[in-house]
N, C-alpha and C positions, 0 to 999 in steps of 0.2 A: 722312286715308283716300283722297285723290285719287292720291297717288303709289302708294298700294297697289292701288287699283281699276285704275289705268293699267297696273300690272305683271301682276296677275291677267289683264285683258284681253288681253295677249299670251300669255300662257301657254295661256290659254283658246283662243286662234286656233291656236295650235300643235298643241294637242290634237284640234280640230276636223280639221285637215289630214291628222294619223295617222287618225283616225276615217274620214275620207272615202276613205281608201285602204286602212281596214282594214290598217294596218300597226302591228305592236307597236311600244312604246317603252319606255323606262325612265326612271326620274326622277333627274335629276342635281343632288343637293344641294349639292355641293362640298366636303364632308366626308363622314366614315363612323367609326362605333364597331363596326362588324361585322367579324368576321376573316374574311370569305367575298372571296375573289378579284372584283376588279371585272369586270364584264361589259359596262361602256358603252364606246360609241365616239361619236363626235361626229355619225354619223348616226342615231344610234337614241335620242335623248334628249330630255326635255322639260326645260330649264334653268329650274328654281327658286330657284337659289344668290342670286338677288337678294333673296328673302324671308326678310330677318335685321333685323327691325324690331320694337321694343316699342312698340306704338301707343298703348295708354294704361293707366296703374294706377288703379282705382278704389278709394280706401281705403274707402270708406263700404261698398260691395259686396263688399270683399276680392277682387276679381277683376282679372285684367291680360289685356289683349287683346293677342296676340303672333303673329306671324309663324313659320312652322314652322321655318325655319333659326337660329332665336336659340339659342345654345348656354346651357347651364345657369349658366356662371359670369357671363355678361352679363345674363341673367334675374334671378339672385339681387341681384347689384351694384345693380340697378336697383329692384326690389322694396323692398329693405333701405332706401332713401331713404325710403321711406313706411312704414318699420317693420313691413314685413309679408314672408312668404318662402312659396313654394309649399309646399303639403301634401306633396308626392312631391318631392325632388330627387335626381337621379340621381347617383352618386358621382364620375363623370369630369365635368369642368367643358366638355367639347367635345361632348357628349351634347347633341342639340338637342331643342327641344320636339317638333317633329312625328316625330323619331325614336321619342321616349319613347312618343309617343301610337301609331304605327302599329306598334311592335316590342315592345310588353307589357314596359316596364321597370319595374323595383321596386327600392326601397332600403329604409333601416332605418326608415320610416316606414311602410311598407307592411303592417306588421303591424297599422296603426289605419286606413289608408285604400284598401288595395290597391295596385294598379299605377298608373302614371302617368294612364294614360288614364280611371281612376275618376273623377279629380280634375277633368277637362275638362267644361264646361259645354254648350258646343256648338263645332261647327267649320263653316267655310267650306270647301266641295270644289268642285273642278272634276272631274265625271265624265267619262268617256272619249268622250262625244260632244260635247264643249266646253261643257256647260251648267254654270253656277255655281249651286250650290246651299247652304242649310245644313242642317245635321243636329243633333238632338240626341236625349236620352232621350225625349223625347215628339214629337218631328217628324222623320221618317225615321230612327225608332229602328234599323230592320234595318239602315242604310246606316251610322249613326253606331257601332253596336257592331261591325259587321263590318270596318268600316275600322280600329277600334281593335287591330287584330290582324294584318292582310292585307298588311302590307309594302309598302303602295301599289300594289296589284293591283287595285284598285276605282276609282281616281281619284289626284288630287293635292290633298291636304290644303293651304290657303292660309290659312289664320287660324285661330286656336284661341282661346276664352277660358276661361283655367285659375283654379281656385281658389287663394285663397292665406289664410295665417293669420296671427297676430300674430308678430312676429318679436321676439327677444331677445337680448341681446349674449351670453350665454354657452349653452354645452350643460353642465350637470352630469353627468359621465358615470362611471357606477359598472360596475365589473368583477366578475363573478360566476364564480368558479371552479368547475368542474365535473371529475369523473373518469370520466364516462361520457356517451354519449348520452342516455339515459334522465333523468340528473341534469339535462343542459342544457335537454331538452324541458320538463321541470318547470319549471324557473326561467324558461324562455320564457312558459310559460301562466301563472305566477305574475305575472309584469312584465307582461305582456299584460292582467291584470285589474286592474293598477294605473292608474287613470286619469290619474295625473300623469306618467306616461311619454309621451316623446313619437317616442322613437327605440329600436329593438331590433334587433341583429343579433349574430353571434357568430364564432368562429373555432376550428377544429378545429387544434390542432398535434400530436396524436396520438391516438389512440383513448382515451386517458384522460388527455388534458391538452386540455380546451374551456375557454374564456372567454367568456362571454354579455355582452355590453356594452348596458345600459340608459342612456337619456338624458332629460333634463328640460331644458326651456329655462328659464333663470334670467336676471334682470337684476341680482342680487347676489352678492357674494362673501363667504365667511366669512372672518373677520379671519385674516390670515396666509395666507390659501391662494395658491397660486401657480398660474400660468396657463400652460397646455401648449399648444403651437401645432406644427402638422404641414404646412405649407404652403411655408416658407422650406427654402432650400437648406441650412442649418445645423440643421433641427429632425429629429428622428427620422423614420422611416418609422413608420407608425401600426402596421402589424401587428408591427414588432419591440417598439416600445414597450409593444402590449399583451404580447407574450411575456414580457417582463421580468415584468410584475405576476405571472405564473405562478412564475417563479424566484424572486422575492422579492415576496411579497403583504404586503406592511407598509401600503402607502398605495394603497387600492382606489378612490379617487375622485378625478377630474379635472376641473377646470374649463377648457373649451374654446372659445374665440371661436367664434360659429357658422359664419361661413364656414369657417375652418378644421377644424371638425367635418365639414360637410356634404361638403368636398373632400379629407378625410383619407386617402383612397386614392388621389389623384392621382399624387404622387410614387411611382413604381415600379409603378403600374398594380395595386394590392393588394400583392402579392408577385412579380407575373409578372417584372418586371425583374430580379429577381436571376439568372434563367436567362442574362441577356445578359452578366453577369460570367463566367458558367460557359463560355459559348460563346467568349469571346475571352480564355479563360484569364485574367482579371482578378481580383486580390485584391477580395474584396466586404468593405468596411469603412465606417467613417464618414467616412474622408478620401475614399475613393475615389467614395462616393455623392455627396460635396460637390462635388468637382470635375466630376463626371460629370452633375450635377443637370438641367442643360439638357436633355440626351438623354433622361432618365428621367422626364420628365412624360407623361401618356396621349396628347396631341396628338402629339407627335413618335414614341412609341413605334409608334401606331399607323400612323403615316407610315411609319417603316422597316420595321414589320412586313409591310405591303402590298407595299412595293417589293421587299423581300427574298426574299418568298415563305415566309418561315421559318414562317408560321402554319401550314403544311401539315405541320409536324414535329412539332406541339406537340397536345397535349389541351386544348382550349378548351370547355368546355359547362357550363351552367347548367341543372340539373334538379330540379325540384319535386317529392317525394313525399310522401304524407300522413304526419302526425307518427307513427301506430303503425306505419309501415314505415322509418322513418329507423334504427333500429337495424340493421335488415337491410342496408339500404343501405350505412351506413358499413362494416360489415365486408366486404361486397362489392368497396368502393372499396378497402379495405385491401387485401384479398388480390389484387385484379386492378390496380391501380395503384400503390398503396404511396406515393405522394408525399403531401406535406403542405406547406403548410396548405392546409385546405379553408375556403370560407364557408359561413355559414348565416345565410339572410333569411328569417323568418317571413313569409307572405303571405297576407293576407285575400282570400277570392275572394268574386266577386258571383255569386249564385245564379240563372243567367239560361241559356237556351239561344239567346239572340241572336246570340252570340260564337262562330263556328264554328270559328276557328282559336287561340281564346286558350289561354296556359297555364292560366289561372285560371277554368276552368269545369266543375270536378269537383263531386262530391257532398258532398266534405268541405268544412268551414268555413275551413281553413287547410291551406295545403301549407308544408313546409319546403324550402326553395331550398338545393340544394349546389352552390356555385361550384367546379367541378373543372377546374383550370388547372394544368398541367405538362407535363413532356417525355414525348413518345411514343417507340415505336421508331424505329430508323433508317430501316427499308424501309417504303415508302409503304403497299404493301399491309397490313402489320401496323398500321400507325396505324388505316386503315380499318377492319379486324375489331375495335380495340380499341373504337373508337367505335362499332361494330355491337353489340357485347356491352352498352355502356351503353345504347343505346337499348333494345335488347329487355330489360334490368333494369328500367329505367324504367316500360316499359310492364306487364312483369309485376308491378309493385309498384303500379300504377294513379297512377303520376305522368306528367308531361309534361315534356318540355325546351325551354328557350326556343330560338327559330328565328333568333337573329342569327348563330348560328355555323355551323360546318359541319354539314350534315345528309347522314344516309348512308341513309337509309330507302329501299328500293325503293318506287317509286310506289303498288303496290298496299298495302304496308303503312301508309305514309304516311296514306292516305285511310281506312284502316281507324281510325285514331286520331283524326283532325279528319273535321267533319262535312262531306263534299262535297256533300252534296245541299242544303244550307242554301246553302253558298258558291257551287255553281253557280248556284242560285236567284238569288242577289244579283248574280252577274256577268251573268246574262241580262237582269234588272230594269234595271241600271245601264250596260248597253250596255259591259260589259268582256269580252266573249268574246274579243276578238282581243288582248287583253293578255296577257303570260306569266301563267301561274298562281302561287302562292305556293310552290307545289311547284318549279316551274320557276326561280323566283327563288333556294331555298335549297338544292337538291340538290346533292351533289358527283358528278359523273359520271367516274368514275375510268378506266371503258372508253373512254371518248371522249378522254380525256386522253393514255392510253398509245397509243391508234391514232394520234393526232397524232405523237408522237414515233417510232413505228415507221414511219409513211410518209413523214416529212419529216427530210431529212438536216439542215436546218438547226436543226428542234427537236431532232433527237438532240444535235448538237454542242452547243447552248444548255443542254440537260439535263445533259450532260457536263462542261460548263464551270462551271455552278452548283455542281456537285456536290464542286468543289475549295474546301475550307476556307481562308480565311474568306470567300471572295469574296461570297457572299450578304449575310453580315451587314455587311461592311464597304460594299457597294452600298447597303445598307438606311440605313445610319448617313449615308452620304454625302448621299443624296436627303434625308433629315429635316433636315440642317445647310442645304441649298441652299433646303428649302421649296418653295411654289409647288403647282400642280395635280399630284394623283396619283391621279387617277380617271379621266379621260377617255382613253381610247386612241385612237390616231390612226385617223382615217377621213374620210370627206366632213363638211364642216362643215354646222351644223343651220341651215336658212333661217330669216331673221330676218324679223320682220313690223314 
């Protein structure tokens, strides 16, 4: 703890200097799984990238004390040594504990436990006046639940205690085939009621081709059972494997090593990676996926995504709607977007008014999250309008979208959805009014972007240059291959203490 306390003391001192100047800052973690463009510079950040250690696993209490920048694969690797695993493990290995807490992250165990922040017992946090505090559901509960979805706008989380459960060697994964979203929801509800299930999600391949995947932890294999893996270069991408179950539904049960199950969507980032093959006019088959595997893991793909700017040319949204609205929403997605697959993830909600910005604060016990990830129109204005149409439809259906992705709401509309009164009261109470709001962090300001291009010859020539195919994609791949820092833009160096 001494090393941790020393690192936090430096962070707190930096934050206090920003507070004394009433200067806004952003938190630099060193990596990201957001699709939004970085707004970081070296003179406007608080660097927390050193907080990437697991301090203690308590096997008796089934908890782990962990710093916020620990990624999921590192966390799982450590807890499995103690025959434990987090209740909710985000599907990409590079998603961090802090990101999962501050960004409302869910996965296939969220039908049972809710979003990742619901599995955190308490947090240590430096609030914007430089004071270090702890918060939990019973101590500073307003700060605890407010920070759980505020994207770092209420302060800097520096330590978390996360709940664990017993780990087993395998996941017995059963595929349930459906021909409509109504059938899929019925199966989701049946599998939710079965207390032996530990994991539950689904994939929509077409309006009449849906697979629901339920998983149970197990240490035993039936005689003659084969083991399916999804994390090695020679393994199939999971969604392709699942689609084969629809085409040839002979064997609808797999036995998957636990780590392979938890990170089954890493290769290809679910299925988003297939669009890179189309961009580069490259055959999409088992051989090319094997040869290019090093570029098709989510860490490398996010790196290339940011550097190339291609995220602006795709629809990348997660939106949760009540179960009863799912049929209407799927029909709307089919008519307006028309691309598949789509991801389904049932999310259990916490009935509380303490979380002003959470995806999971509605009246329904469950929301069904749709992962909507695919190509958009070529013109940026048209992409914006597509996203705006989706935002309006989700709101019409009493749903909410995750804020990790591009957000296009006008400010007044955004705050008609989220509880600004409670959020502003938290910012006032915890000295955060000089920081960017969550709307400031997630919004896309298209008018400002276009104004820069119109008034800057350099920006105009840059936009023209990057519009030439395939320069953006090549640049992104090269930067991913080179590795290194891809977030901080040039600026004045941060003062060291």
